[in-house]
KOLVEXFI-851181 format. One line per 3 residues: number of its first residue (from 1); their letters; for each residue x, z, y of N, C-alpha, C, O, CB. Coordinates in Angstrom, 1 decimal. Atoms other than C-alpha are relative to their C-alpha. Glycine has a CB too. Example, Ala and Ser with C-alpha at 12.3 -4.5 7.8 and 13.67 -1.06 7.14 Angstrom:
2
1 = AS = 0.9,0.0,-1.2,12.3,7.8,-4.5,0.9,0.0,1.2,1.9,0.7,1.2,-1.0,1.2,0.0; -0.9,0.0,-1.1,13.7,7.1,-1.1,-0.8,0.8,1.1,-0.3,0.9,2.2,0.4,-1.4,0.5
% end
This chain:
106
1 = XXX = 0.4,1.3,0.5,55.0,-176.1,22.5,0.8,-0.3,-1.3,2.0,0.1,-1.4,0.3,-1.1,1.1; -0.6,0.5,1.2,55.8,-177.7,19.1,-0.1,-1.5,0.1,-1.2,-2.0,0.5,-0.6,0.6,-1.3; 0.1,1.5,0.1,56.6,-181.4,18.6,0.0,-0.3,-1.5,0.9,0.1,-2.3,1.2,-0.7,0.7
4 = XXX = 0.1,0.6,1.4,55.5,-183.1,15.3,0.7,-1.4,0.1,0.0,-2.3,0.7,-1.5,0.0,-0.5; -0.7,1.3,0.0,58.1,-185.9,14.9,-0.1,-0.6,-1.3,0.3,-0.1,-2.3,1.5,0.3,0.4; 0.3,0.7,1.2,57.1,-188.4,12.3,0.7,-1.4,0.0,0.5,-2.2,0.9,-1.5,-0.2,-0.2
7 = XXX = -0.6,1.3,0.2,59.1,-191.4,11.0,-0.6,-0.6,-1.2,-0.6,0.0,-2.3,1.6,0.1,-0.1; 0.6,0.8,1.1,57.4,-194.0,8.9,1.0,-1.2,-0.3,1.3,-2.0,0.6,-1.4,-0.5,0.3; -0.9,1.0,0.4,59.7,-196.3,6.9,-0.9,-1.1,-0.8,-1.7,-0.7,-1.6,1.1,0.5,-0.9
10 = XXX = 0.8,1.1,0.6,58.1,-199.7,5.9,0.8,-0.9,-0.8,2.0,-1.1,-0.6,-0.7,-0.7,1.1; -0.6,1.0,0.7,58.9,-202.3,3.4,0.2,-1.2,0.9,-0.6,-1.4,1.8,-0.9,-0.4,-1.3; -0.2,1.1,-0.9,60.4,-205.4,5.1,-1.2,-0.9,0.1,-1.8,-1.3,-0.9,1.3,-0.8,-0.5
13 = XXX = 1.0,1.0,-0.3,57.9,-207.7,6.7,-1.4,0.7,0.0,-2.4,-0.1,0.2,0.0,-1.0,-1.0; 1.4,-0.6,0.1,55.0,-205.1,6.4,-0.3,0.9,1.2,-1.5,1.3,1.3,0.0,0.8,-1.3; 0.3,-0.9,-1.1,55.3,-203.0,9.5,-1.0,-0.5,1.0,-1.9,0.3,1.4,1.3,0.3,0.8
16 = XXX = 0.9,0.6,-1.0,53.4,-205.3,11.9,-1.5,0.2,-0.5,-2.3,0.5,0.3,0.3,-1.5,0.2; 1.4,-0.1,0.5,50.3,-205.3,9.7,-0.5,1.5,0.0,-1.6,1.8,0.4,-0.1,-0.5,-1.4; 0.3,-1.4,0.0,50.4,-201.5,9.4,-0.3,0.5,1.5,-1.2,1.2,1.7,1.1,0.9,-0.6
19 = XXX = 0.1,-0.4,-1.4,50.9,-201.1,13.2,-1.3,-0.5,0.6,-2.0,0.1,1.3,1.2,-0.5,0.8; 1.2,0.6,-0.5,48.0,-203.5,13.9,-1.2,0.9,-0.5,-2.1,1.2,0.3,-0.2,-1.4,-0.5; 1.1,-0.9,0.5,45.7,-201.4,11.6,0.0,1.3,0.6,-1.1,1.9,0.9,0.1,0.1,-1.6
22 = XXX = -0.1,-1.3,-0.7,46.9,-198.2,13.2,-0.6,-0.1,1.4,-1.4,0.8,1.7,1.5,0.5,0.1; 0.5,0.1,-1.4,46.2,-199.4,16.7,-1.6,-0.2,0.0,-2.2,0.2,0.9,0.6,-1.2,0.7; 1.4,0.3,0.0,42.7,-200.6,15.7,-0.8,1.2,-0.6,-1.9,1.5,-0.1,-0.3,-1.2,-0.8
25 = XXX = 0.8,-1.0,0.7,41.6,-197.8,13.3,0.5,1.4,0.1,-0.3,2.3,0.3,0.0,-0.4,-1.5; -0.6,-1.3,0.1,44.0,-194.9,13.2,0.1,0.7,1.4,-0.2,1.8,1.6,1.3,0.0,-0.6; -0.3,-0.6,-1.4,45.0,-194.4,16.9,-1.2,0.5,0.7,-1.2,1.6,1.3,0.7,-1.0,0.8
28 = XXX = 1.2,-0.6,-0.6,41.4,-194.0,18.2,-0.4,1.4,-0.5,-0.8,2.3,0.2,-1.2,-0.9,-0.1; 0.3,-1.3,0.7,40.9,-191.1,15.7,1.0,1.0,0.5,0.6,2.1,0.9,0.0,-0.1,-1.5; -1.0,-1.0,-0.4,44.2,-189.5,16.6,-0.1,0.3,1.5,0.1,1.4,1.9,1.4,-0.6,-0.3
31 = XXX = 0.2,-0.3,-1.5,43.6,-189.9,20.4,-1.1,1.0,0.2,-0.9,1.9,1.1,-0.3,-1.3,0.7; 1.2,-0.9,-0.2,40.3,-188.1,20.0,0.3,1.4,-0.5,-0.2,2.4,0.0,-1.2,-0.6,-0.7; -0.1,-1.3,0.7,41.5,-185.3,17.7,1.4,0.6,0.1,1.4,1.9,0.0,-0.3,-0.2,-1.4
34 = XXX = -1.4,-0.6,0.0,45.3,-184.8,17.9,0.5,0.4,1.4,1.3,1.4,1.5,0.9,-0.9,-0.6; -0.5,-0.4,-1.3,45.8,-184.6,21.6,1.1,-0.8,0.6,0.9,-2.0,0.7,0.4,1.4,0.0; -1.0,0.6,-0.8,49.0,-185.4,23.3,1.1,-0.8,-0.8,1.9,-0.2,-1.4,0.7,1.0,0.9
37 = XXX = -1.0,0.9,0.6,51.0,-188.4,22.0,1.1,-0.1,1.0,0.9,-0.6,2.1,-0.6,-1.4,-0.4; -1.2,0.1,-0.9,54.5,-188.2,23.5,0.7,-1.3,-0.1,1.2,-1.8,0.9,0.9,1.2,-0.2; -0.8,1.2,0.3,56.0,-191.2,21.9,-0.6,-0.7,-1.2,-0.9,-0.1,-2.2,1.4,0.3,-0.2
40 = XXX = 0.3,0.9,1.1,55.1,-194.1,19.6,0.9,-1.2,0.2,0.7,-2.0,1.2,-1.5,-0.4,-0.2; -0.9,1.1,-0.2,57.8,-196.7,19.1,0.5,-0.5,-1.3,0.3,0.1,-2.4,1.2,0.3,0.9; -0.6,0.6,1.2,59.6,-198.9,16.6,1.5,-0.1,0.2,2.0,-0.2,1.4,-0.6,-1.4,-0.3
43 = XXX = -1.4,0.1,-0.1,63.3,-199.1,15.9,0.5,-1.4,0.3,-0.1,-2.4,-0.2,0.7,0.5,-1.4; -0.6,1.2,-0.3,65.4,-201.8,17.4,1.3,-0.2,-0.6,1.7,-1.4,-1.0,0.1,-0.1,1.6; -1.3,0.0,0.7,68.7,-201.0,15.8,0.1,1.3,-0.8,-0.7,2.2,-0.6,1.2,-0.2,1.0
46 = XXX = -0.1,-1.2,0.9,70.0,-198.5,13.3,-1.0,-0.3,-1.2,-1.1,-1.5,-1.6,-0.4,1.3,0.7; 0.9,0.3,1.1,67.5,-198.1,10.5,-1.2,-0.8,0.5,-2.0,-0.3,1.3,-0.5,1.4,-0.7; 1.1,0.8,-0.4,65.0,-200.9,10.9,-1.2,0.2,-0.8,-1.1,0.9,-1.8,0.4,-1.5,0.0
49 = XXX = 1.3,-0.2,0.7,61.4,-201.2,9.7,-0.5,1.4,0.1,-1.0,1.9,-0.9,0.2,-0.5,-1.4; 0.5,-1.4,-0.2,60.5,-197.8,11.2,-0.9,0.0,1.2,-0.7,-0.7,2.2,1.2,1.0,0.1; 0.8,-0.4,-1.2,57.8,-196.5,13.5,0.2,1.5,0.1,0.2,2.2,-0.9,-1.5,-0.4,-0.2
52 = XXX = -0.3,-1.4,-0.2,58.4,-193.1,15.1,-1.1,0.5,1.0,-1.4,-0.1,2.0,1.4,0.2,0.6; 1.0,-0.7,-0.8,55.7,-190.8,16.5,0.5,1.4,0.4,1.3,2.0,-0.3,-1.4,0.1,-0.7; -0.2,-1.3,-0.4,56.0,-187.6,18.5,-1.3,0.5,0.6,-1.7,0.0,1.6,1.2,0.2,1.0
55 = XXX = 1.3,-0.6,-0.4,52.9,-185.4,19.0,0.3,1.4,0.5,1.1,2.2,-0.1,-1.1,0.0,-1.1; -0.1,-1.4,-0.6,52.8,-182.2,21.2,-1.2,0.8,-0.4,-2.3,0.4,-0.3,0.2,-0.1,1.5; 1.1,-1.0,0.3,50.9,-179.1,20.1,0.4,1.3,0.7,1.6,1.6,0.9,-0.1,0.2,-1.5
58 = XXX = -0.3,-1.2,-0.7,50.6,-175.8,21.9,0.5,1.1,-1.0,1.2,2.0,-0.6,-1.3,0.5,0.7; -0.4,-1.0,1.0,51.2,-173.9,18.6,-0.1,-0.6,-1.4,-0.7,-1.7,-1.5,-0.8,1.3,0.1; 0.2,0.5,1.4,51.4,-174.4,14.9,-1.4,0.1,-0.4,-1.9,-0.8,-1.1,0.9,0.9,-1.0
61 = XXX = 1.5,-0.2,0.3,47.8,-173.1,14.6,-0.7,-1.2,0.6,-1.7,-1.7,0.0,-0.5,1.3,0.5; 0.6,1.1,-0.6,46.8,-175.8,17.1,0.2,-1.3,-0.8,-0.7,-2.1,-1.0,0.5,-0.2,1.5; -0.4,1.2,0.9,48.6,-178.5,15.0,-0.9,0.0,-1.2,-1.5,-1.0,-1.6,1.5,0.0,-0.3
64 = XXX = 0.7,0.0,1.3,47.0,-177.3,11.8,-1.5,-0.2,0.2,-2.1,-1.0,-0.6,0.2,1.4,-0.6; 1.4,0.2,-0.3,43.5,-177.2,13.3,-0.3,-1.4,0.3,-1.3,-2.0,-0.2,-0.5,0.9,1.2; 0.2,1.4,-0.4,43.8,-180.6,14.8,0.2,-1.0,-1.2,-0.6,-1.9,-1.3,0.9,-0.4,1.2
67 = XXX = -0.3,0.8,1.2,45.3,-182.2,11.7,-1.1,0.1,-1.1,-1.4,-0.8,-1.8,1.4,0.2,-0.6; 1.1,-0.2,1.0,42.6,-180.7,9.5,-1.2,-0.7,0.4,-1.9,-1.3,-0.4,-0.3,1.5,-0.1; 1.2,0.8,-0.5,39.9,-182.2,11.7,0.2,-1.5,-0.2,-0.7,-2.2,-0.5,-0.2,0.3,1.5
70 = XXX = -0.3,1.5,0.1,41.6,-185.6,11.6,-0.1,-0.4,-1.5,-0.7,-1.4,-1.8,1.5,-0.3,0.4; 0.1,0.3,1.4,41.9,-185.5,7.8,-1.5,0.0,-0.5,-1.8,-0.7,-1.5,0.8,1.0,-0.9; 1.4,0.0,0.4,38.1,-184.8,7.5,-0.8,-1.1,0.7,-2.0,-1.3,0.4,-0.6,1.4,0.4
73 = XXX = 0.7,1.0,-0.7,37.2,-187.6,9.9,-0.2,-1.3,-0.8,0.8,-1.8,-1.4,0.7,-0.3,1.3; 0.2,1.3,0.7,35.6,-190.7,8.3,0.8,-1.2,0.5,1.2,-2.0,-0.3,-1.5,-0.3,0.0; -0.8,1.1,-0.6,37.4,-193.0,10.7,1.5,0.1,-0.5,2.1,-1.0,-0.7,0.0,0.1,1.5
76 = XXX = -1.4,-0.1,0.5,40.8,-191.6,9.4,0.0,-0.4,-1.5,1.0,-1.1,-1.9,0.4,1.5,0.1; 0.0,0.5,1.4,39.7,-192.2,5.8,-0.1,-1.5,0.0,0.5,-2.2,-0.9,-1.3,0.6,-0.7; 0.0,1.4,-0.1,38.9,-195.8,6.8,1.4,-0.6,0.3,1.8,-1.6,-0.3,-1.0,-0.5,1.1
79 = XXX = -1.4,0.4,-0.3,42.4,-196.2,8.3,0.9,0.1,-1.2,1.6,-0.8,-1.5,0.5,0.8,1.2; -0.8,-0.2,1.2,44.0,-194.8,5.2,-0.3,-1.0,-1.1,0.6,-1.5,-1.8,-0.1,1.5,-0.5; 0.4,1.0,1.0,42.1,-197.1,2.9,0.5,-1.3,0.4,1.1,-2.1,-0.4,-1.6,0.0,-0.1
82 = XXX = -0.5,1.3,-0.5,43.0,-200.1,5.1,1.5,-0.2,-0.2,2.0,-1.2,-0.6,-0.5,-0.2,1.4; -1.5,0.1,0.0,46.7,-199.3,5.3,0.5,0.2,-1.5,1.6,-0.3,-1.8,0.6,1.0,0.9; -0.4,-0.2,1.4,46.9,-198.2,1.6,0.0,-1.3,-0.7,0.9,-1.5,-1.6,-0.9,1.0,-0.7
85 = XXX = 0.1,1.2,0.7,45.9,-201.6,0.5,1.1,-1.0,0.4,1.4,-2.0,-0.2,-1.3,-0.7,0.2; -1.1,0.9,-0.5,48.8,-203.2,2.5,1.3,0.2,-0.8,2.1,-0.7,-0.9,0.3,0.3,1.5; -1.2,-0.3,0.7,51.5,-201.5,0.4,1.2,0.0,1.0,2.3,-0.4,0.6,0.2,-1.1,-1.1
88 = XXX = -1.0,0.1,-1.1,53.5,-201.2,3.7,0.9,1.2,0.0,2.1,1.1,0.2,-0.6,-0.2,1.3; -0.7,-1.2,-0.2,54.6,-197.6,3.7,0.9,0.3,-1.2,0.5,0.4,-2.3,-0.9,1.2,0.3; -1.0,-0.3,1.0,57.8,-196.8,1.8,0.2,1.5,-0.1,0.3,2.1,-1.1,1.3,-0.8,0.3
91 = XXX = -0.3,-1.4,-0.1,58.4,-193.3,3.0,-0.4,0.6,1.4,-0.4,-0.2,2.3,1.6,0.3,-0.2; 0.3,-0.7,-1.2,57.4,-190.7,5.6,0.9,1.2,0.1,1.0,2.0,-0.8,-1.5,0.3,0.1; -0.7,-1.3,-0.3,59.6,-188.0,7.2,-0.6,0.7,1.1,-0.9,0.1,2.2,1.5,-0.4,0.2
94 = XXX = 0.6,-0.8,-1.0,58.1,-185.2,9.2,0.9,1.1,0.4,1.4,1.8,-0.5,-1.4,0.5,-0.4; -0.7,-1.2,-0.5,60.0,-182.7,11.4,-0.9,0.7,1.0,-1.5,0.0,1.9,1.4,-0.5,0.6; 0.7,-0.8,-1.0,58.4,-179.9,13.4,1.1,0.6,0.8,2.0,1.4,0.3,-0.9,1.1,-0.7
97 = XXX = -1.0,-0.4,-0.9,60.5,-179.2,16.4,-0.5,1.0,1.0,-1.6,0.9,1.6,0.6,-1.2,0.8; 0.3,-1.0,-1.0,60.5,-176.1,18.6,1.0,0.0,1.1,2.2,0.0,0.7,-0.1,1.5,-0.7; -1.0,0.1,-1.0,62.1,-176.2,22.0,0.9,1.3,0.1,0.4,2.4,-0.2,-0.6,-0.3,1.3
100 = XXX = -0.9,-1.1,-0.2,65.1,-174.0,22.8,-0.4,0.6,1.4,-1.1,0.0,2.2,1.5,-0.4,0.0; 0.3,-0.6,-1.3,65.0,-171.6,25.8,0.4,-0.8,1.2,-0.2,-0.7,2.2,0.7,1.4,0.0; -0.5,0.8,-1.2,66.9,-174.0,28.0,-0.5,-1.5,-0.1,0.0,-2.3,0.7,1.5,0.0,0.0
103 = XXX = 0.5,1.3,0.1,64.9,-177.1,27.0,-0.8,-0.3,1.3,-1.6,0.5,1.7,-0.9,-0.2,-1.2; 0.8,0.4,-1.2,63.4,-179.0,30.1,-1.4,-0.1,-0.3,-2.3,0.0,0.6,0.6,-1.2,0.6; 1.4,0.1,0.4,60.2,-179.4,28.1,-0.3,1.2,-0.9,0.4,1.3,-1.9,-0.4,-1.4,-0.7
106 = X = 0.4,-1.2,0.8,58.5,-176.3,26.7,-1.4,0.0,-0.2,-2.0,0.8,-0.8,0.5,1.3,0.6
% end
């Protein structure tokens, strides 16, 4: 298993509008095409104005195939257009994580 860990940093006061658009437009597309969402949350302390996602994939090829399908989906284009006009996203950081041999989740 691989985990795609994504952190989205937002401009102050803009995260809620982006999350609302994501829940209405983006999440349905991702639920249908990306598979297993392990985590979606927002920061309470530490770096604020962040949303964090973790998606599980069986392999890097599985991730690439699913993300390619998502990028080609008209619903995803609609979500990107809607959120792009918000000017909410400041930065995105993506990490691909591979479990160690002694990880309880593999």
